[in-house]
C-alpha positions in Angstrom: -17.9 9.9 -13.9 -18.0 9.1 -10.2 -14.8 8.9 -8.2 -16.6 6.6 -5.8 -17.2 3.9 -8.4 -14.3 3.2 -10.8 -16.6 0.8 -12.8 -19.1 3.5 -13.6 -19.9 3.0 -17.3 -22.4 5.8 -17.5 -19.8 8.2 -18.9 -19.3 6.2 -22.0 -20.5 8.0 -25.1 -23.1 5.7 -26.8 -22.7 7.6 -30.1 -19.0 6.8 -30.3 -19.3 3.4 -28.7 -20.9 1.6 -31.6 -18.3 -0.6 -33.3 -18.4 1.1 -36.7 -18.6 4.6 -35.2 -15.7 3.7 -32.9 -13.6 2.8 -36.0 -14.6 6.0 -37.8 -13.6 8.2 -34.8 -10.4 6.3 -34.3 -9.4 6.8 -38.0 -10.5 10.4 -38.2 -8.5 11.2 -35.0 -5.3 10.4 -36.9 -6.4 11.4 -40.5 -8.8 14.3 -40.8 -10.2 15.0 -43.3 -10.6 11.6 -44.9 -12.2 11.0 -48.3 -15.4 8.9 -48.0 -14.1 6.0 -50.1 -10.8 5.9 -48.1 -12.7 5.9 -44.8 -15.1 3.2 -46.1 -12.2 0.9 -47.0 -10.4 1.6 -43.7 -13.3 0.7 -41.5 -14.7 -2.1 -43.8 -18.1 -0.7 -44.3 -20.5 -0.5 -47.2 -21.4 2.9 -48.7 -24.9 2.8 -47.2 -23.8 1.6 -43.7 -21.0 4.2 -43.5 -23.4 7.0 -44.6 -25.9 6.0 -41.9 -23.2 6.1 -39.2 -21.7 9.3 -40.5 -25.2 10.9 -40.3 -25.4 10.0 -36.7 -21.9 11.4 -35.9 -22.8 14.6 -37.9 -26.0 15.1 -36.0 -24.0 14.9 -32.8 -21.6 17.5 -34.1 -18.7 15.1 -34.1 -18.0 15.2 -37.8 -18.6 17.6 -40.6 -19.2 16.4 -44.2 -17.8 18.5 -47.0 -19.3 17.7 -50.5 -17.4 19.0 -53.5 -16.5 18.0 -57.0 -13.0 16.9 -58.1 -12.5 16.4 -61.8 -16.3 16.6 -62.3 -16.8 13.7 -59.9 -18.5 14.1 -56.5 -16.3 13.8 -53.5 -17.2 13.7 -49.8 -14.6 14.6 -47.3 -15.2 13.8 -43.6 -13.7 16.1 -41.0 -13.5 15.5 -37.3 -14.8 18.6 -35.5 -13.4 20.2 -32.4 -16.4 18.8 -30.5 -15.7 15.4 -32.0 -12.1 15.4 -30.9 -13.1 16.5 -27.4 -15.7 13.7 -27.3 -13.2 11.2 -28.6 -10.6 12.1 -25.9 -13.3 12.0 -23.2 -14.3 8.5 -24.5 -10.7 7.3 -24.4 -10.2 8.6 -20.9 -13.3 6.8 -19.6 -12.3 3.5 -21.2 -8.8 3.8 -19.8 -10.3 4.5 -16.3 -12.4 1.3 -16.6 -9.3 -0.7 -17.7 -7.3 0.7 -14.8 -10.0 -0.2 -12.4 -10.0 -3.8 -13.7 -6.3 -4.3 -13.1 
């Protein structure tokens, strides 16, 4: 982020900035871990679409997927990692700086 250009958008994290990933990160920042089905319903995604976006967040180290069985049924829990929380807060700071510059 450049102090000289308050409209510098280069600091926006493209991994988070996708609409569905933005919703995932926002939800996980308040509820972590979340069960896959709960997260799917909250962000309005299909199973396949959510899986694709979670894979991208997982590869970036922003979330951790925990697969286990509950009553003999598979369950995936999605955790926001420490790196994910840091990236989320950085993302929010950058967006707030852009909004402030536009006032």
